[in-house]
PATOR-484177 format. One record per residue: residue number from 1; residue in one letter; x, y, z of N, C-alpha, C in turn. Coordinates in Angstrom, 2 decimals, always signed. Layout:
N
NODE    i  aa     n.c1     n.c2     n.c3    ca.c1    ca.c2    ca.c3     c.c1     c.c2     c.c3
NODE  NUM   A        X        Y        Z        X        Y        Z        X        Y        Z
...
! end
This chain:
142
NODE    i  aa     n.c1     n.c2     n.c3    ca.c1    ca.c2    ca.c3     c.c1     c.c2     c.c3
NODE    1   M   -25.14    +6.48    +7.78   -23.95    +7.29    +7.52   -22.74    +6.38    +7.38
NODE    2   L   -21.89    +6.68    +6.40   -20.71    +5.86    +6.17   -19.62    +6.16    +7.17
NODE    3   S   -18.88    +5.14    +7.51   -17.74    +5.29    +8.42   -16.61    +6.03    +7.70
NODE    4   Q   -15.83    +6.79    +8.44   -14.68    +7.47    +7.86   -13.47    +6.55    +7.75
NODE    5   K   -13.55    +5.38    +8.37   -12.42    +4.46    +8.38   -12.61    +3.39    +7.31
NODE    6   P   -11.54    +3.09    +6.55   -11.63    +1.96    +5.61   -11.65    +0.65    +6.41
NODE    7   D   -12.29    -0.37    +5.86   -12.22    -1.66    +6.55   -10.93    -2.37    +6.14
NODE    8   A   -10.69    -3.54    +6.70    -9.44    -4.25    +6.45    -9.26    -4.59    +4.97
NODE    9   V   -10.34    -4.98    +4.31   -10.25    -5.31    +2.88    -9.85    -4.07    +2.08
NODE   10   Q   -10.48    -2.94    +2.35   -10.13    -1.70    +1.64    -8.68    -1.30    +1.92
NODE   11   F    -8.24    -1.46    +3.16    -6.88    -1.14    +3.54    -5.89    -2.00    +2.75
NODE   12   I    -6.13    -3.30    +2.70    -5.26    -4.22    +1.97    -5.26    -3.90    +0.48
NODE   13   Q    -6.44    -3.66    -0.08    -6.55    -3.35    -1.51    -5.87    -2.03    -1.86
NODE   14   A    -6.02    -1.04    -0.99    -5.40    +0.27    -1.25    -3.88    +0.16    -1.24
NODE   15   L    -3.34    -0.59    -0.31    -1.88    -0.78    -0.28    -1.44    -1.59    -1.49
NODE   16   D    -2.19    -2.63    -1.81    -1.85    -3.47    -2.97    -1.84    -2.64    -4.26
NODE   17   A    -2.78    -1.73    -4.38    -2.83    -0.87    -5.57    -1.59    +0.02    -5.69
NODE   18   Q    -0.94    +0.26    -4.57    +0.29    +1.06    -4.56    +1.55    +0.19    -4.66
NODE   19   G    +1.36    -1.12    -4.84    +2.50    -2.02    -4.93    +3.05    -2.44    -3.58
NODE   20   I    +2.28    -2.25    -2.53    +2.71    -2.61    -1.18    +1.92    -3.84    -0.74
NODE   21   N    +2.64    -4.90    -0.38    +1.94    -6.06    +0.14    +2.08    -6.09    +1.65
NODE   22   V    +1.15    -6.76    +2.30    +1.16    -6.82    +3.76    +1.18    -8.27    +4.20
NODE   23   L    +1.85    -8.49    +5.30    +1.90    -9.80    +5.92    +1.54    -9.60    +7.38
NODE   24   F    +0.42   -10.20    +7.77    -0.06   -10.07    +9.13    +0.45   -11.24    +9.96
NODE   25   N    +0.82   -10.99   +11.19    +1.17   -12.07   +12.11    -0.15   -12.54   +12.71
NODE   26   Q    -0.72   -13.56   +12.08    -2.07   -14.02   +12.43    -2.01   -15.43   +13.02
NODE   27   A    -2.55   -15.59   +14.21    -2.63   -16.89   +14.87    -3.73   -17.73   +14.22
NODE   28   S    -3.73   -19.01   +14.50    -4.76   -19.90   +13.94    -6.15   -19.51   +14.43
NODE   29   T    -6.22   -18.79   +15.53    -7.51   -18.32   +16.06    -8.04   -17.11   +15.29
NODE   30   G    -7.17   -16.51   +14.45    -7.53   -15.30   +13.73    -6.98   -14.05   +14.37
NODE   31   F    -6.46   -14.17   +15.59    -5.92   -13.00   +16.30    -4.68   -12.50   +15.58
NODE   32   V    -4.63   -11.18   +15.33    -3.49   -10.55   +14.67    -2.69    -9.80   +15.71
NODE   33   S    -1.37   -10.04   +15.72    -0.52    -9.38   +16.71    +0.56    -8.51   +16.08
NODE   34   G    +0.63    -8.48   +14.76    +1.65    -7.65   +14.11    +1.40    -7.56   +12.62
NODE   35   I    +2.16    -6.67   +11.98    +2.02    -6.47   +10.54    +3.38    -6.12    +9.96
NODE   36   S    +3.64    -6.63    +8.75    +4.84    -6.28    +8.00    +4.41    -5.79    +6.64
NODE   37   Y    +5.23    -4.94    +6.07    +4.94    -4.36    +4.76    +6.04    -4.75    +3.79
NODE   38   G    +5.66    -5.02    +2.54    +6.63    -5.35    +1.52    +6.50    -4.41    +0.34
NODE   39   F    +7.66    -4.00    -0.17    +7.66    -3.10    -1.32    +8.94    -3.35    -2.11
NODE   40   E    +8.79    -3.61    -3.40    +9.93    -3.84    -4.30   +10.91    -4.86    -3.73
NODE   41   G   +10.36    -5.95    -3.19   +11.19    -7.04    -2.70   +11.73    -6.86    -1.30
NODE   42   M   +11.50    -5.71    -0.68   +11.95    -5.49    +0.69   +10.77    -5.70    +1.63
NODE   43   Q   +11.04    -6.30    +2.78   +10.00    -6.57    +3.75   +10.43    -5.98    +5.09
NODE   44   F    +9.53    -5.20    +5.71    +9.84    -4.57    +6.99    +8.68    -4.73    +7.96
NODE   45   K    +9.01    -4.99    +9.20    +7.99    -5.04   +10.24    +7.46    -3.63   +10.47
NODE   46   G    +6.17    -3.53   +10.75    +5.57    -2.23   +11.02    +6.28    -1.51   +12.15
NODE   47   A    +6.66    -2.24   +13.18    +7.33    -1.64   +14.33    +8.67    -1.01   +13.95
NODE   48   H    +9.33    -1.55   +12.93   +10.61    -0.99   +12.48   +10.42    +0.29   +11.68
NODE   49   L    +9.23    +0.49   +11.14    +8.96    +1.68   +10.34    +8.48    +2.86   +11.19
NODE   50   G    +8.03    +2.58   +12.39    +7.55    +3.64   +13.27    +6.22    +3.28   +13.89
NODE   51   N    +5.87    +3.99   +14.93    +4.65    +3.68   +15.68    +3.39    +3.70   +14.83
NODE   52   A    +3.32    +4.58   +13.85    +2.12    +4.70   +13.02    +1.89    +3.46   +12.16
NODE   53   Y    +2.91    +2.62   +12.00    +2.80    +1.46   +11.13    +2.66    +0.15   +11.90
NODE   54   K    +2.68    +0.23   +13.23    +2.47    -0.95   +14.05    +1.02    -1.40   +13.92
NODE   55   W    +0.79    -2.70   +14.15    -0.56    -3.23   +14.02    -1.53    -2.50   +14.93
NODE   56   Q    -1.14    -2.21   +16.15    -2.04    -1.55   +17.08    -2.55    -0.22   +16.52
NODE   57   A    -1.65    +0.55   +15.90    -2.05    +1.84   +15.33    -2.92    +1.64   +14.10
NODE   58   V    -2.55    +0.69   +13.25    -3.33    +0.41   +12.05    -4.72    -0.07   +12.44
NODE   59   K    -4.78    -0.97   +13.40    -6.07    -1.52   +13.86    -7.00    -0.41   +14.34
NODE   60   N    -6.43    +0.59   +14.99    -7.24    +1.71   +15.47    -7.62    +2.68   +14.36
NODE   61   A    -6.85    +2.69   +13.28    -7.09    +3.62   +12.18    -8.08    +3.09   +11.14
NODE   62   I    -8.29    +1.76   +11.15    -9.22    +1.16   +10.20   -10.40    +0.57   +10.96
NODE   63   S   -11.42    +0.20   +10.22   -12.56    -0.49   +10.82   -12.23    -1.98   +10.79
NODE   64   Y   -11.75    -2.50   +11.90   -11.28    -3.89   +11.97   -12.15    -4.71   +12.92
NODE   65   E   -12.55    -5.87   +12.44   -13.26    -6.85   +13.27   -12.62    -8.20   +13.00
NODE   66   Q   -12.10    -8.82   +14.04   -11.33   -10.05   +13.90   -12.07   -11.13   +13.10
NODE   67   E   -13.29   -11.43   +13.46   -14.02   -12.50   +12.77   -14.36   -12.11   +11.33
NODE   68   R   -14.83   -10.90   +11.14   -15.21   -10.45    +9.80   -14.01   -10.42    +8.86
NODE   69   D   -12.85    -9.97    +9.36   -11.68    -9.73    +8.51   -10.69   -10.90    +8.47
NODE   70   R   -11.00   -11.94    +9.21   -10.09   -13.08    +9.32    -9.69   -13.67    +7.97
NODE   71   T   -10.66   -13.92    +7.11   -10.40   -14.53    +5.81    -9.61   -13.60    +4.90
NODE   72   A    -9.99   -12.33    +4.87    -9.27   -11.37    +4.02    -7.81   -11.25    +4.43
NODE   73   I    -7.56   -11.25    +5.72    -6.19   -11.16    +6.22    -5.41   -12.43    +5.87
NODE   74   H    -6.06   -13.57    +6.04    -5.41   -14.83    +5.67    -5.06   -14.85    +4.18
NODE   75   Q    -5.99   -14.41    +3.34    -5.76   -14.39    +1.89    -4.62   -13.43    +1.53
NODE   76   A    -4.55   -12.29    +2.21    -3.45   -11.36    +1.97    -2.12   -12.01    +2.34
NODE   77   N    -2.11   -12.75    +3.43    -0.90   -13.46    +3.84    -0.47   -14.49    +2.80
NODE   78   V    -1.43   -15.23    +2.28    -1.13   -16.25    +1.26    -0.52   -15.58    +0.03
NODE   79   R    -1.13   -14.49    -0.44    -0.61   -13.77    -1.62    +0.81   -13.26    -1.37
NODE   80   T    +1.02   -12.68    -0.20    +2.34   -12.13    +0.12    +3.38   -13.24    +0.16
NODE   81   R    +3.05   -14.36    +0.80    +4.01   -15.47    +0.88    +4.31   -16.04    -0.49
NODE   82   E    +3.29   -16.09    -1.36    +3.52   -16.57    -2.73    +4.47   -15.63    -3.47
NODE   83   Q    +4.28   -14.33    -3.30    +5.16   -13.35    -3.94    +6.58   -13.47    -3.40
NODE   84   Q    +6.71   -13.68    -2.09    +8.03   -13.84    -1.49    +8.72   -15.09    -2.03
NODE   85   S    +7.96   -16.19    -2.16    +8.52   -17.43    -2.67    +8.98   -17.27    -4.12
NODE   86   A    +8.19   -16.53    -4.90    +8.54   -16.32    -6.30    +9.83   -15.51    -6.43
NODE   87   R   +10.07   -14.61    -5.48   +11.27   -13.78    -5.52   +12.47   -14.42    -4.84
NODE   88   A   +12.25   -15.49    -4.10   +13.30   -16.06    -3.26   +14.58   -16.34    -4.02
NODE   89   G   +14.48   -16.82    -5.22   +15.67   -17.12    -6.01   +16.22   -15.92    -6.75
NODE   90   Q   +15.50   -14.81    -6.76   +15.90   -13.65    -7.55   +16.65   -12.61    -6.75
NODE   91   S   +16.47   -12.57    -5.45   +17.11   -11.52    -4.67   +17.65   -12.08    -3.37
NODE   92   V   +18.61   -11.38    -2.82   +19.25   -11.80    -1.59   +19.10   -10.68    -0.57
NODE   93   G   +18.84   -11.03    +0.68   +18.82   -10.04    +1.75   +17.55    -9.23    +1.81
NODE   94   T   +16.44    -9.74    +1.32   +15.20    -8.97    +1.38   +14.40    -9.28    +2.62
NODE   95   D   +14.75   -10.34    +3.32   +14.02   -10.72    +4.54   +14.42    -9.79    +5.67
NODE   96   A   +13.45    -9.32    +6.42   +13.73    -8.39    +7.53   +14.63    -9.03    +8.57
NODE   97   N   +14.67   -10.36    +8.64   +15.49   -11.03    +9.64   +16.88   -11.39    +9.11
NODE   98   T   +17.18   -11.05    +7.86   +18.50   -11.35    +7.31   +19.55   -10.49    +8.00
NODE   99   K   +20.64   -11.13    +8.37   +21.73   -10.37    +8.97   +22.48    -9.65    +7.87
NODE  100   V   +22.71    -8.39    +8.08   +23.36    -7.56    +7.08   +24.82    -7.36    +7.50
NODE  101   A   +25.73    -7.55    +6.57   +27.15    -7.36    +6.87   +27.38    -5.94    +7.34
NODE  102   T   +28.36    -5.77    +8.22   +28.64    -4.47    +8.82   +28.82    -3.39    +7.77
NODE  103   G   +29.53    -3.66    +6.71   +29.77    -2.66    +5.67   +28.51    -2.22    +4.95
NODE  104   N   +27.46    -3.04    +5.02   +26.21    -2.72    +4.31   +25.14    -2.13    +5.22
NODE  105   R   +25.44    -2.00    +6.50   +24.42    -1.52    +7.44   +23.93    -0.12    +7.10
NODE  106   R   +24.83    +0.78    +6.75   +24.40    +2.15    +6.42   +23.51    +2.15    +5.18
NODE  107   M   +23.92    +1.39    +4.17   +23.13    +1.33    +2.95   +21.75    +0.74    +3.25
NODE  108   Y   +21.72    -0.28    +4.07   +20.46    -0.90    +4.46   +19.58    +0.09    +5.22
NODE  109   S   +20.19    +0.84    +6.13   +19.44    +1.85    +6.90   +18.86    +2.92    +5.99
NODE  110   R   +19.65    +3.39    +5.03   +19.15    +4.40    +4.08   +18.00    +3.83    +3.25
NODE  111   A   +18.17    +2.60    +2.79   +17.11    +1.97    +1.99   +15.84    +1.83    +2.81
NODE  112   M   +15.99    +1.45    +4.07   +14.82    +1.30    +4.94   +14.14    +2.64    +5.18
NODE  113   E   +14.93    +3.69    +5.39   +14.35    +5.02    +5.60   +13.64    +5.51    +4.33
NODE  114   N   +14.26    +5.30    +3.18   +13.62    +5.68    +1.91   +12.33    +4.91    +1.71
NODE  115   Y   +12.36    +3.64    +2.05   +11.16    +2.81    +1.95   +10.08    +3.33    +2.88
NODE  116   R   +10.44    +3.66    +4.11    +9.48    +4.17    +5.08    +8.81    +5.44    +4.57
NODE  117   I    +9.63    +6.33    +3.99    +9.09    +7.59    +3.47    +8.14    +7.33    +2.31
NODE  118   R    +8.53    +6.45    +1.39    +7.66    +6.13    +0.25    +6.36    +5.49    +0.73
NODE  119   L    +6.49    +4.57    +1.67    +5.31    +3.89    +2.19    +4.37    +4.89    +2.86
NODE  120   E    +4.93    +5.79    +3.65    +4.13    +6.81    +4.33    +3.38    +7.67    +3.32
NODE  121   K    +4.06    +8.11    +2.27    +3.41    +8.93    +1.24    +2.30    +8.15    +0.53
NODE  122   Q    +2.56    +6.88    +0.25    +1.55    +6.09    -0.44    +0.34    +5.83    +0.45
NODE  123   I    +0.56    +5.61    +1.72    -0.55    +5.40    +2.64    -1.37    +6.68    +2.76
NODE  124   E    -0.70    +7.83    +2.85    -1.41    +9.11    +2.93    -2.22    +9.35    +1.66
NODE  125   S    -1.62    +9.07    +0.51    -2.32    +9.26    -0.75    -3.54    +8.34    -0.85
NODE  126   T    -3.35    +7.11    -0.45    -4.44    +6.13    -0.48    -5.54    +6.54    +0.48
NODE  127   S    -5.17    +7.02    +1.65    -6.15    +7.47    +2.63    -6.97    +8.64    +2.08
NODE  128   R    -6.30    +9.58    +1.42    -7.03   +10.72    +0.82    -8.01   +10.23    -0.23
NODE  129   R    -7.59    +9.27    -1.07    -8.48    +8.76    -2.11    -9.69    +8.07    -1.49
NODE  130   L    -9.46    +7.29    -0.43   -10.58    +6.62    +0.24   -11.54    +7.64    +0.84
NODE  131   E   -11.00    +8.71    +1.42   -11.85    +9.75    +1.99   -12.70   +10.41    +0.91
NODE  132   M   -12.09   +10.67    -0.26   -12.84   +11.28    -1.36   -13.93   +10.34    -1.85
NODE  133   M   -13.62    +9.03    -1.93   -14.61    +8.05    -2.36   -15.77    +7.99    -1.37
NODE  134   E   -15.45    +8.00    -0.08   -16.51    +7.95    +0.94   -17.34    +9.23    +0.91
NODE  135   S   -16.70   +10.36    +0.69   -17.41   +11.62    +0.61   -18.38   +11.62    -0.57
NODE  136   A   -17.89   +11.11    -1.69   -18.73   +11.04    -2.88   -19.92   +10.10    -2.63
NODE  137   A   -19.65    +8.98    -1.97   -20.73    +8.03    -1.68   -21.74    +8.64    -0.71
NODE  138   T   -21.25    +9.40    +0.28   -22.14   +10.04    +1.24   -23.01   +11.07    +0.52
NODE  139   N   -22.43   +11.83    -0.38   -23.20   +12.85    -1.12   -24.27   +12.18    -1.97
NODE  140   L   -23.98   +11.00    -2.51   -24.97   +10.30    -3.33   -26.11    +9.75    -2.46
NODE  141   A   -25.80    +9.46    -1.20   -26.81    +8.87    -0.31   -27.85    +9.90    +0.12
NODE  142   F   -27.52   +11.17    +0.02   -28.46   +12.20    +0.47   -29.18   +12.80    -0.64
! end
């Protein structure tokens, strides 16, 4: 019987298909302690988007195994960092750690909230598609 949870590779690919890149806080041992999401040049820590986007919640929602998924997570990090480097000269203030001038804080907060809403919708849509794919695969198996 197929699992109802996508694995880490499927999770990364599903987000990538929606234009969302992920950056995992991964130690050299492979241990992951956090996750950030990037969309249209903006990067946000999962914890800043809400509890459902923290690594702990994501890890429980997907089929994750540290050793099995170590390489896929590392590769996702490399791709995300390459994309960030390519954009570095094109945009200003996209880093989650960038200090935002007081006058821009409201605009930044609105942008972050809009991003959170879009990301949530895309994750829900991707999750539904994965469920339909798994259902179709299960029906074929019987």
